[in-house]
FIKOLZA-81223 format. One line per 3 residues: number of its first residue (from 1); for each residue y negated, z, x negated of C-alpha. Coordinates in steps of 0.001 Angstrom, whole numbers, plus 500000, padded with zeros to 6 digits. Example, Ala and Ser with C-alpha at 12.3 -4.5 7.8 and 13.67 -1.06 7.14 Angstrom:
BEGIN
1) 504500 507800 487700 | 501060 507140 486330
! end
This chain:
BEGIN
1) 691052 466573 420798 | 693527 468133 423245 | 692500 471053 425469
4) 694384 474337 425865 | 692745 476179 428572 | 689176 475183 427558
7) 689918 475954 423929 | 689861 472998 421764 | 692700 472400 419053
10) 692476 469254 417005 | 695526 467025 417156 | 695989 467270 413196
13) 696316 471107 413681 | 699943 472269 414363 | 701506 475593 415148
16) 703826 476756 412162 | 704643 480298 413448 | 704433 482022 416553
19) 705072 485819 417812 | 704057 488094 420501 | 701913 491150 420184
22) 699111 493179 421760 | 695660 492139 420528 | 692843 494688 419779
25) 689332 494311 418261 | 687193 497056 416611 | 684371 498494 418589
28) 681240 496576 417461 | 679060 499557 418313 | 680973 502519 416722
31) 683130 500526 414357 | 685735 503323 414716 | 687626 502555 418159
34) 689962 499858 418973 | 689207 497908 422109 | 692266 495925 423717
37) 691495 492261 424317 | 694619 491403 426016 | 696172 493426 429165
40) 699662 492585 427950 | 701440 490994 424820 | 700148 487427 424260
43) 701277 484695 421873 | 699872 484791 418356 | 700293 481753 416233
46) 699455 480478 412834 | 698008 476995 412879 | 697770 474499 409981
49) 695199 471678 409497 | 696747 469191 407344 | 693337 467148 406973
52) 691371 470059 405707 | 694286 472103 404325 | 693130 475197 406378
55) 695267 477872 408040 | 694159 479717 411211 | 695371 482464 413446
58) 694829 481603 417178 | 695643 483541 420309 | 694848 482744 423927
61) 694896 484989 426814 | 694718 482736 429825 | 691483 480702 429435
64) 690033 482927 426639 | 690469 482609 422978 | 690854 486126 421741
67) 691531 485379 418198 | 690300 482465 416212 | 690269 483510 412530
70) 690474 481094 409632 | 692566 482721 406744 | 690667 482853 403356
73) 691745 484042 399996 | 689856 487295 400152 | 691353 488481 403475
76) 693944 491238 403381 | 696496 492158 406081 | 697054 495971 406226
79) 699919 497734 407878 | 698582 500898 409325 | 701741 502100 411051
82) 705205 501036 411593 | 704366 498535 414491 | 700474 498075 413851
85) 698462 495863 411419 | 694916 494773 411055 | 692740 492405 408939
88) 688933 491836 408748 | 687303 488444 409458 | 683858 488301 407916
91) 683059 484850 409721 | 683699 486481 413072 | 682123 489799 411834
94) 684898 491857 413390 | 688363 493415 412673 | 691431 492194 414534
97) 694395 494519 415267 | 697854 493571 416448 | 700431 495965 417832
100) 703972 494618 417794 | 707213 495618 419623 | 709457 496191 416554
103) 708792 496853 412823 | 710611 493651 412021 | 708069 491566 413772
106) 705217 493267 411986 | 706818 492621 408605 | 707431 489012 409434
109) 703770 488442 410412 | 702581 490144 407296 | 704859 488039 405124
112) 703457 484871 406632 | 699805 486108 406375 | 700546 486466 402556
115) 702234 483139 402236 | 699332 481302 403981 | 696675 483342 402203
118) 698196 482148 398918 | 698404 478748 400136 | 694735 479036 401088
121) 693810 480310 397689 | 695516 477357 395890 | 693974 474789 398220
124) 690408 476327 397469 | 690879 476203 393718 | 692183 472631 393830
127) 688949 471820 395938 | 686671 473581 393401 | 688326 471521 390520
130) 687768 468467 392407 | 684138 469371 393066 | 683556 470225 389452
133) 685029 467014 388251 | 682747 465115 390591 | 679520 466903 389793
136) 680032 466812 385895 | 678310 464003 383975 | 680684 461110 383801
139) 681848 460019 380318 | 682723 456487 381381 | 680443 453531 381704
142) 680849 451469 385025 | 680648 448307 382908 | 678130 446755 385230
145) 676412 444558 382698 | 678233 441767 381001 | 677394 440519 377637
148) 677264 437083 376282 | 680485 435882 374752 | 678548 435351 371445
151) 677713 439142 371261 | 680541 441483 370074 | 681247 443738 373025
154) 682254 447390 372855 | 684058 448106 376007 | 684005 451745 377465
157) 686769 454257 377098 | 688757 452698 379997 | 691825 450627 380038
160) 691183 446819 379862 | 694575 445303 380151 | 695946 447422 383041
163) 697637 449876 380871 | 696761 453637 380134 | 696197 453007 376412
166) 692510 453330 375154 | 691253 450405 373458 | 688671 450587 370674
169) 687278 447120 369907 | 684128 448321 368236 | 683846 446062 364995
172) 682886 447494 361666 | 679049 447329 360956 | 679630 446133 357333
175) 681597 442971 358342 | 679424 442250 361464 | 678887 438439 361544
178) 675573 436938 362568 | 674850 434917 365705 | 675017 431683 364118
181) 678383 432414 362544 | 679707 433608 366101 | 678555 430415 367549
184) 680294 428341 365012 | 683500 430192 365328 | 683519 430075 369001
187) 682842 426208 368876 | 685802 425603 366423 | 688153 427926 368156
190) 689267 427400 371738 | 691847 430011 371605 | 688980 432586 370952
193) 687117 431100 373911 | 690115 431662 376174 | 690483 435050 374787
196) 686986 436051 375611 | 687124 434557 379040 | 690246 436574 379807
199) 688541 439643 378741 | 685421 438766 380849 | 687587 438476 384056
202) 689358 441885 383118 | 685900 443479 382683 | 684839 441971 386122
205) 687871 443571 387775 | 687297 446912 386084 | 683650 446641 387204
208) 684789 446202 390874 | 687265 449211 390537 | 684638 451534 388970
211) 681943 450438 391511 | 684426 451385 394526 | 685393 454655 392570
214) 681677 455613 392148 | 681030 455066 395964 | 684016 457123 396763
217) 682938 459839 394559 | 679381 459929 396016 | 680868 460288 399480
220) 683178 463109 398169 | 680177 464727 396571 | 678361 464901 399862
223) 681265 466293 401391 | 681864 468922 398653 | 678278 469855 398804
226) 678599 470605 402658 | 681601 472720 401723 | 679826 474377 398857
229) 676967 475376 401290 | 679726 476807 403866 | 681174 478791 400957
232) 677710 480028 399990 | 677218 481103 403655 | 680569 482847 403691
235) 679588 484771 400474 | 676389 485898 401916 | 678407 487166 405116
238) 680923 488850 402602 | 678158 490600 400657 | 676849 491785 404143
241) 680289 492998 405191 | 680823 494689 401773 | 677504 496587 402355
244) 678517 497463 405815 | 681892 498898 404791 | 680182 500968 401822
247) 677878 502424 404586 | 680972 503072 406652 | 683072 504564 403737
250) 681492 507900 404455 | 683131 507963 407976 | 686732 507278 406427
253) 687980 510807 407055 | 686917 510790 410667 | 688560 507328 411059
256) 691737 508722 409437 | 691948 511578 411634 | 691489 509723 414822
259) 694038 506938 413425 | 696495 509899 412825 | 695930 511363 416404
262) 696153 507730 417805 | 699514 507287 415963 | 700934 510592 417382
265) 699811 509675 420870 | 701435 506266 420374 | 704651 507986 419138
268) 704545 510448 422078 | 704153 507502 424503 | 706937 505748 422808
271) 709168 508740 423123 | 708138 509252 426750 | 709006 505583 427394
274) 712356 506026 425681 | 713062 508984 428026 | 712041 507090 431116
277) 714232 504167 429976 | 717126 506586 429590 | 716335 508037 433005
280) 716195 504601 434608 | 719612 503779 432955 | 721130 507013 434335
283) 719700 506245 437791 | 721062 502696 437543 | 724455 504086 436824
286) 724133 506557 439573 | 723124 503789 441932 | 726022 501871 440992
289) 728290 504836 441639 | 726613 505312 445098 | 727303 501696 445814
292) 730956 502188 444938 | 731117 505452 446936 | 729418 503616 450018
295) 732102 500883 449755 | 734872 503692 449570 | 733203 505456 452499
298) 733083 502202 454543 | 736773 501494 453632 | 737745 505115 454566
301) 735738 504936 457854 | 737509 501718 458724 | 740810 503291 458057
304) 740037 506464 460019 | 739082 504216 463029 | 742409 502476 462760
307) 744087 505931 462562 | 742312 507114 465542 | 743240 503982 467379
310) 746933 504582 466505 | 746547 508061 467425 | 745284 507405 470798
313) 748154 504839 471382 | 750763 507520 470161 | 749253 510131 472471
316) 749575 507754 475425 | 753045 507018 474281 | 753921 510750 473995
319) 752298 511380 477560 | 754514 508681 478904 | 757555 510056 477048
322) 756760 513634 478479 | 756472 512289 481896 | 759676 510386 481660
325) 761225 513674 480123 | 760099 515690 483005 | 761440 513150 485427
328) 764834 513128 483555 | 764731 516907 483561 | 764205 516933 487313
331) 767011 514441 487815 | 769351 516298 485672 | 768423 519459 487773
334) 769158 517761 490900 | 772326 516429 489411 | 773453 519868 488461
337) 772671 521264 491984 | 774816 518263 493553 | 777598 519270 491030
340) 777412 522944 492060 | 777619 521963 495692 | 780379 519570 495096
343) 782257 522238 492935 | 781739 524646 495821 | 783287 522215 498492
346) 786036 521419 495861 | 786666 525200 495510 | 786881 525452 499208
349) 789317 522459 499587 | 791523 523859 496754 | 791559 527057 498507
352) 792588 525621 501850 | 795240 523298 500030 | 796506 526502 498280
355) 796978 528278 501559 | 798397 525268 503223 | 800927 525100 500203
358) 801796 528594 500655 | 802273 528286 504458 | 804428 525239 503904
361) 806527 527105 501323 | 806984 529903 503593 | 807967 527564 506432
364) 810457 525827 504136 | 812001 529205 503251 | 812371 530148 506769
367) 813715 526974 507665 | 816432 527122 505146
! end
Protein backbone atom coordinates (compact mmCIF):
# COMPACT_ATOMS: atom_id res chain seq x y z
CA UNK A 1 0.00 0.00 0.00
CA UNK A 2 1.00 3.58 -0.57
CA UNK A 3 -0.32 6.50 1.50
CA UNK A 4 -2.12 9.59 0.18
CA UNK A 5 -2.54 11.91 3.16
CA UNK A 6 -3.40 9.06 5.55
CA UNK A 7 -5.83 7.52 3.00
CA UNK A 8 -4.69 4.10 1.76
CA UNK A 9 -4.95 3.29 -1.94
CA UNK A 10 -3.70 -0.12 -3.16
CA UNK A 11 -0.95 -0.18 -5.77
CA UNK A 12 -3.21 -2.20 -8.04
CA UNK A 13 -5.74 0.66 -8.05
CA UNK A 14 -4.91 3.37 -10.59
CA UNK A 15 -6.70 6.65 -11.49
CA UNK A 16 -8.31 6.49 -14.94
CA UNK A 17 -10.10 9.85 -15.08
CA UNK A 18 -9.90 13.03 -12.96
CA UNK A 19 -11.72 16.36 -12.82
CA UNK A 20 -12.31 19.19 -10.34
CA UNK A 21 -15.59 20.01 -8.59
CA UNK A 22 -17.15 21.26 -5.36
CA UNK A 23 -18.21 18.28 -3.20
CA UNK A 24 -21.45 18.11 -1.19
CA UNK A 25 -23.24 15.49 0.95
CA UNK A 26 -26.89 15.30 1.89
CA UNK A 27 -27.69 16.33 5.45
CA UNK A 28 -28.09 13.00 7.35
CA UNK A 29 -30.61 14.57 9.75
CA UNK A 30 -33.00 16.36 7.41
CA UNK A 31 -32.23 14.43 4.18
CA UNK A 32 -33.07 17.70 2.38
CA UNK A 33 -30.22 20.18 2.53
CA UNK A 34 -26.78 19.88 0.99
CA UNK A 35 -23.74 20.19 3.26
CA UNK A 36 -20.47 21.28 1.58
CA UNK A 37 -17.57 18.97 2.40
CA UNK A 38 -14.90 21.04 0.65
CA UNK A 39 -14.16 24.75 0.98
CA UNK A 40 -13.09 24.97 -2.65
CA UNK A 41 -12.99 22.85 -5.79
CA UNK A 42 -11.03 19.60 -5.27
CA UNK A 43 -9.88 16.75 -7.51
CA UNK A 44 -12.44 13.96 -8.02
CA UNK A 45 -11.03 10.79 -9.64
CA UNK A 46 -12.25 7.45 -10.93
CA UNK A 47 -10.01 4.57 -9.76
CA UNK A 48 -9.89 1.05 -11.24
CA UNK A 49 -8.83 -2.08 -9.32
CA UNK A 50 -7.63 -4.51 -11.97
CA UNK A 51 -7.40 -7.40 -9.47
CA UNK A 52 -10.96 -7.22 -8.16
CA UNK A 53 -12.35 -5.55 -11.33
CA UNK A 54 -13.87 -2.75 -9.20
CA UNK A 55 -14.38 0.95 -9.98
CA UNK A 56 -14.36 3.61 -7.26
CA UNK A 57 -14.84 7.38 -7.02
CA UNK A 58 -12.31 8.95 -4.63
CA UNK A 59 -11.70 12.57 -3.62
CA UNK A 60 -9.32 13.97 -0.98
CA UNK A 61 -9.50 17.35 0.74
CA UNK A 62 -6.13 17.71 2.44
CA UNK A 63 -5.85 14.75 4.86
CA UNK A 64 -9.53 13.78 4.66
CA UNK A 65 -11.21 11.42 2.20
CA UNK A 66 -14.49 13.19 1.42
CA UNK A 67 -15.58 10.69 -1.26
CA UNK A 68 -14.91 6.94 -1.21
CA UNK A 69 -17.71 5.39 -3.26
CA UNK A 70 -17.62 2.01 -5.01
CA UNK A 71 -19.60 2.03 -8.27
CA UNK A 72 -22.28 -0.68 -8.42
CA UNK A 73 -24.65 -1.56 -11.30
CA UNK A 74 -27.70 -0.24 -9.42
CA UNK A 75 -26.27 3.26 -8.96
CA UNK A 76 -27.60 6.18 -11.00
CA UNK A 77 -25.94 9.55 -11.61
CA UNK A 78 -28.59 12.28 -11.96
CA UNK A 79 -28.07 15.75 -13.45
CA UNK A 80 -30.19 18.10 -11.33
CA UNK A 81 -29.06 21.30 -13.07
CA UNK A 82 -26.70 22.48 -15.80
CA UNK A 83 -23.65 22.24 -13.51
CA UNK A 84 -24.74 19.95 -10.66
CA UNK A 85 -25.12 16.17 -10.40
CA UNK A 86 -25.68 13.61 -7.64
CA UNK A 87 -25.74 9.88 -6.89
CA UNK A 88 -26.75 7.73 -3.91
CA UNK A 89 -24.27 5.33 -2.23
CA UNK A 90 -26.10 2.69 -0.19
CA UNK A 91 -22.88 1.37 1.37
CA UNK A 92 -21.96 4.78 2.73
CA UNK A 93 -25.63 5.50 3.43
CA UNK A 94 -25.40 8.97 1.91
CA UNK A 95 -25.97 10.97 -1.25
CA UNK A 96 -23.02 12.72 -2.90
CA UNK A 97 -23.36 15.92 -4.94
CA UNK A 98 -20.84 17.56 -7.27
CA UNK A 99 -20.88 21.15 -8.52
CA UNK A 100 -18.85 21.72 -11.70
CA UNK A 101 -17.55 24.94 -13.21
CA UNK A 102 -18.95 24.19 -16.68
CA UNK A 103 -21.70 22.06 -18.20
CA UNK A 104 -19.08 20.23 -20.31
CA UNK A 105 -17.29 18.92 -17.21
CA UNK A 106 -20.60 17.66 -15.78
CA UNK A 107 -21.48 15.88 -19.03
CA UNK A 108 -18.03 14.26 -19.20
CA UNK A 109 -18.26 13.03 -15.59
CA UNK A 110 -21.76 11.61 -16.20
CA UNK A 111 -20.53 9.86 -19.36
CA UNK A 112 -17.67 8.24 -17.45
CA UNK A 113 -20.06 7.23 -14.64
CA UNK A 114 -22.35 5.43 -17.10
CA UNK A 115 -19.36 3.76 -18.80
CA UNK A 116 -17.84 2.43 -15.56
CA UNK A 117 -21.28 1.46 -14.21
CA UNK A 118 -21.80 -0.74 -17.30
CA UNK A 119 -18.32 -2.22 -16.84
CA UNK A 120 -19.16 -3.00 -13.20
CA UNK A 121 -22.42 -4.67 -14.29
CA UNK A 122 -20.61 -6.89 -16.80
CA UNK A 123 -17.98 -7.79 -14.19
CA UNK A 124 -20.70 -8.71 -11.69
CA UNK A 125 -22.52 -10.91 -14.21
CA UNK A 126 -19.27 -12.65 -15.09
CA UNK A 127 -18.51 -13.25 -11.40
CA UNK A 128 -22.01 -14.67 -10.83
CA UNK A 129 -21.59 -17.02 -13.81
CA UNK A 130 -18.31 -18.28 -12.37
CA UNK A 131 -19.94 -18.75 -8.96
CA UNK A 132 -22.85 -20.71 -10.47
CA UNK A 133 -20.45 -22.94 -12.41
CA UNK A 134 -18.39 -23.58 -9.27
CA UNK A 135 -21.36 -24.31 -6.97
CA UNK A 136 -23.26 -26.53 -9.45
CA UNK A 137 -22.75 -30.37 -9.18
CA UNK A 138 -19.83 -31.51 -11.31
CA UNK A 139 -20.59 -33.81 -14.20
CA UNK A 140 -16.98 -34.97 -14.48
CA UNK A 141 -15.25 -37.68 -12.45
CA UNK A 142 -11.79 -36.86 -11.07
CA UNK A 143 -10.56 -40.26 -12.10
CA UNK A 144 -8.89 -40.81 -8.76
CA UNK A 145 -9.24 -44.64 -8.76
CA UNK A 146 -7.34 -46.69 -11.28
CA UNK A 147 -8.80 -50.00 -12.51
CA UNK A 148 -6.92 -53.10 -13.25
CA UNK A 149 -5.79 -53.52 -16.85
CA UNK A 150 -7.74 -56.75 -16.85
CA UNK A 151 -11.05 -54.89 -16.28
CA UNK A 152 -12.67 -52.85 -19.04
CA UNK A 153 -12.41 -49.15 -18.13
CA UNK A 154 -15.06 -46.54 -18.87
CA UNK A 155 -13.19 -43.23 -18.74
CA UNK A 156 -15.07 -40.03 -17.78
CA UNK A 157 -16.34 -37.49 -20.28
CA UNK A 158 -12.93 -35.88 -20.38
CA UNK A 159 -10.28 -35.80 -23.04
CA UNK A 160 -7.72 -38.57 -22.65
CA UNK A 161 -5.27 -37.94 -25.47
CA UNK A 162 -4.95 -34.21 -24.82
CA UNK A 163 -7.51 -33.20 -27.47
CA UNK A 164 -10.90 -31.63 -27.17
CA UNK A 165 -12.70 -34.72 -28.55
CA UNK A 166 -14.78 -36.75 -26.09
CA UNK A 167 -13.87 -40.43 -26.16
CA UNK A 168 -16.54 -43.03 -25.40
CA UNK A 169 -14.80 -46.39 -24.77
CA UNK A 170 -17.71 -48.14 -23.01
CA UNK A 171 -17.94 -51.67 -24.47
CA UNK A 172 -21.17 -53.31 -25.48
CA UNK A 173 -22.61 -55.53 -22.73
CA UNK A 174 -23.52 -58.23 -25.25
CA UNK A 175 -19.91 -58.76 -26.35
CA UNK A 176 -18.24 -58.21 -22.94
CA UNK A 177 -15.49 -60.89 -22.51
CA UNK A 178 -14.88 -62.64 -19.19
CA UNK A 179 -11.88 -62.09 -16.94
CA UNK A 180 -10.16 -65.31 -18.07
CA UNK A 181 -10.50 -64.34 -21.72
CA UNK A 182 -9.10 -60.85 -20.97
CA UNK A 183 -6.14 -62.33 -19.15
CA UNK A 184 -5.45 -64.69 -22.05
CA UNK A 185 -5.76 -61.87 -24.59
CA UNK A 186 -3.38 -59.64 -22.67
CA UNK A 187 -0.90 -62.49 -22.16
CA UNK A 188 -0.71 -63.14 -25.89
CA UNK A 189 -0.87 -59.45 -27.02
CA UNK A 190 2.12 -57.21 -26.02
CA UNK A 191 0.70 -54.45 -28.22
CA UNK A 192 -2.49 -54.30 -26.15
CA UNK A 193 -0.41 -54.23 -22.95
CA UNK A 194 1.51 -51.20 -24.20
CA UNK A 195 -1.76 -49.58 -25.23
CA UNK A 196 -3.29 -49.98 -21.77
CA UNK A 197 -0.06 -48.80 -20.11
CA UNK A 198 -0.17 -45.64 -22.22
CA UNK A 199 -3.81 -45.06 -21.28
CA UNK A 200 -2.90 -45.64 -17.61
CA UNK A 201 -0.22 -42.93 -17.78
CA UNK A 202 -2.70 -40.58 -19.49
CA UNK A 203 -5.24 -41.25 -16.75
CA UNK A 204 -2.63 -40.51 -14.08
CA UNK A 205 -1.85 -37.16 -15.75
CA UNK A 206 -5.56 -36.30 -16.02
CA UNK A 207 -6.01 -37.30 -12.37
CA UNK A 208 -3.29 -34.84 -11.30
CA UNK A 209 -4.79 -32.06 -13.46
CA UNK A 210 -8.30 -32.68 -12.12
CA UNK A 211 -7.03 -32.72 -8.53
CA UNK A 212 -5.33 -29.34 -9.03
CA UNK A 213 -8.46 -27.96 -10.69
CA UNK A 214 -10.57 -29.25 -7.79
CA UNK A 215 -8.33 -27.52 -5.24
CA UNK A 216 -8.45 -24.28 -7.23
CA UNK A 217 -12.24 -24.52 -7.52
CA UNK A 218 -12.49 -25.07 -3.75
CA UNK A 219 -10.45 -21.92 -3.10
CA UNK A 220 -12.57 -19.98 -5.60
CA UNK A 221 -15.76 -21.25 -3.93
CA UNK A 222 -14.59 -19.82 -0.61
CA UNK A 223 -13.87 -16.47 -2.23
CA UNK A 224 -17.21 -16.48 -4.06
CA UNK A 225 -19.01 -17.33 -0.82
CA UNK A 226 -17.40 -14.25 0.78
CA UNK A 227 -18.44 -12.13 -2.20
CA UNK A 228 -21.95 -13.60 -2.01
CA UNK A 229 -22.16 -12.64 1.67
CA UNK A 230 -21.01 -9.12 0.78
CA UNK A 231 -23.63 -8.93 -1.98
CA UNK A 232 -26.31 -10.11 0.47
CA UNK A 233 -25.29 -7.36 2.90
CA UNK A 234 -25.42 -4.84 0.09
CA UNK A 235 -28.89 -6.12 -0.89
CA UNK A 236 -30.08 -5.66 2.70
CA UNK A 237 -28.69 -2.12 2.73
CA UNK A 238 -30.42 -1.44 -0.58
CA UNK A 239 -33.75 -2.69 0.83
CA UNK A 240 -33.33 -0.37 3.82
CA UNK A 241 -32.43 2.48 1.51
CA UNK A 242 -35.50 1.84 -0.65
CA UNK A 243 -37.65 1.91 2.49
CA UNK A 244 -36.11 5.23 3.53
CA UNK A 245 -36.63 6.67 0.06
CA UNK A 246 -40.26 5.54 0.08
CA UNK A 247 -40.70 7.32 3.43
CA UNK A 248 -39.10 10.43 2.00
CA UNK A 249 -41.17 10.37 -1.22
CA UNK A 250 -43.90 12.40 0.49
CA UNK A 251 -41.39 15.21 0.98
CA UNK A 252 -40.50 15.37 -2.72
CA UNK A 253 -42.48 18.59 -3.50
CA UNK A 254 -40.74 20.43 -0.66
CA UNK A 255 -37.36 19.17 -1.86
CA UNK A 256 -38.18 20.22 -5.42
CA UNK A 257 -39.21 23.70 -4.30
CA UNK A 258 -36.05 24.07 -2.23
CA UNK A 259 -34.05 22.76 -5.15
CA UNK A 260 -35.70 25.33 -7.46
CA UNK A 261 -34.95 28.12 -4.99
CA UNK A 262 -31.39 26.91 -4.64
CA UNK A 263 -30.96 26.81 -8.42
CA UNK A 264 -32.35 30.34 -8.69
CA UNK A 265 -29.99 31.49 -5.95
CA UNK A 266 -27.08 29.82 -7.72
CA UNK A 267 -28.03 31.48 -11.03
CA UNK A 268 -28.32 34.87 -9.31
CA UNK A 269 -24.92 34.37 -7.69
CA UNK A 270 -23.47 33.34 -11.04
CA UNK A 271 -24.94 36.45 -12.70
CA UNK A 272 -23.59 38.61 -9.87
CA UNK A 273 -20.21 36.93 -10.27
CA UNK A 274 -20.25 37.65 -14.00
CA UNK A 275 -21.13 41.31 -13.34
CA UNK A 276 -18.30 41.55 -10.80
CA UNK A 277 -15.91 39.98 -13.27
CA UNK A 278 -16.98 42.49 -15.93
CA UNK A 279 -16.48 45.33 -13.44
CA UNK A 280 -13.07 43.93 -12.60
CA UNK A 281 -12.18 43.86 -16.29
CA UNK A 282 -13.34 47.47 -16.67
CA UNK A 283 -11.36 48.52 -13.60
CA UNK A 284 -8.31 46.73 -14.99
CA UNK A 285 -8.71 48.61 -18.27
CA UNK A 286 -9.15 51.90 -16.42
CA UNK A 287 -6.11 51.11 -14.30
CA UNK A 288 -4.09 50.43 -17.44
CA UNK A 289 -5.35 53.75 -18.89
CA UNK A 290 -4.41 55.48 -15.64
CA UNK A 291 -0.95 54.01 -15.87
CA UNK A 292 -0.65 55.34 -19.43
CA UNK A 293 -1.89 58.75 -18.29
CA UNK A 294 0.59 58.76 -15.41
CA UNK A 295 3.39 57.98 -17.83
CA UNK A 296 2.20 60.80 -20.10
CA UNK A 297 1.94 63.10 -17.09
CA UNK A 298 5.51 62.28 -16.06
CA UNK A 299 6.69 62.93 -19.62
CA UNK A 300 4.84 66.24 -19.82
CA UNK A 301 6.12 67.27 -16.38
CA UNK A 302 9.67 66.59 -17.49
CA UNK A 303 9.13 68.57 -20.70
CA UNK A 304 7.55 71.42 -18.70
CA UNK A 305 10.56 71.53 -16.38
CA UNK A 306 12.87 71.63 -19.38
CA UNK A 307 10.72 74.40 -20.92
CA UNK A 308 10.78 76.40 -17.69
CA UNK A 309 14.56 75.99 -17.53
CA UNK A 310 14.88 77.22 -21.09
CA UNK A 311 12.47 80.08 -20.32
CA UNK A 312 14.61 81.18 -17.38
CA UNK A 313 17.73 81.07 -19.60
CA UNK A 314 15.92 83.08 -22.28
CA UNK A 315 14.73 85.61 -19.69
CA UNK A 316 18.27 86.04 -18.47
CA UNK A 317 19.43 86.43 -22.05
CA UNK A 318 16.60 88.93 -22.69
CA UNK A 319 17.50 90.92 -19.59
CA UNK A 320 21.13 91.04 -20.74
CA UNK A 321 20.04 92.11 -24.22
CA UNK A 322 17.80 94.85 -22.78
CA UNK A 323 20.63 96.06 -20.61
CA UNK A 324 22.98 96.10 -23.59
CA UNK A 325 20.27 97.86 -25.61
CA UNK A 326 19.92 100.56 -22.97
CA UNK A 327 23.67 100.99 -22.90
CA UNK A 328 23.72 101.23 -26.70
CA UNK A 329 20.90 103.76 -26.61
CA UNK A 330 22.77 105.86 -24.06
CA UNK A 331 25.93 105.67 -26.20
CA UNK A 332 23.92 106.67 -29.27
CA UNK A 333 22.37 109.62 -27.37
CA UNK A 334 25.80 110.75 -26.24
CA UNK A 335 27.04 110.32 -29.80
CA UNK A 336 24.15 112.48 -31.11
CA UNK A 337 24.91 115.15 -28.54
CA UNK A 338 28.55 115.09 -29.60
CA UNK A 339 27.49 115.33 -33.26
CA UNK A 340 25.20 118.28 -32.50
CA UNK A 341 28.01 120.08 -30.65
CA UNK A 342 30.35 119.35 -33.49
CA UNK A 343 27.80 120.58 -36.04
CA UNK A 344 27.32 123.80 -34.07
CA UNK A 345 31.08 124.33 -33.97
CA UNK A 346 31.30 123.48 -37.66
CA UNK A 347 28.49 125.93 -38.46
CA UNK A 348 30.33 128.65 -36.51
CA UNK A 349 33.55 127.93 -38.32
CA UNK A 350 31.75 127.88 -41.68
CA UNK A 351 30.13 131.21 -40.83
CA UNK A 352 33.50 132.67 -39.87
CA UNK A 353 35.04 131.30 -43.09
CA UNK A 354 32.19 132.81 -45.10
CA UNK A 355 32.78 136.17 -43.50
CA UNK A 356 36.50 135.79 -44.08
CA UNK A 357 35.83 134.97 -47.72
CA UNK A 358 33.58 137.93 -48.14
CA UNK A 359 36.17 140.20 -46.52
CA UNK A 360 38.92 138.81 -48.74
CA UNK A 361 36.72 139.28 -51.80
CA UNK A 362 36.09 142.91 -50.90
CA UNK A 363 39.76 143.48 -50.29
CA UNK A 364 40.58 141.95 -53.65
CA UNK A 365 38.08 144.16 -55.37
CA UNK A 366 39.32 147.23 -53.65
CA UNK A 367 42.87 146.36 -54.46
CA UNK A 368 42.11 146.01 -58.13
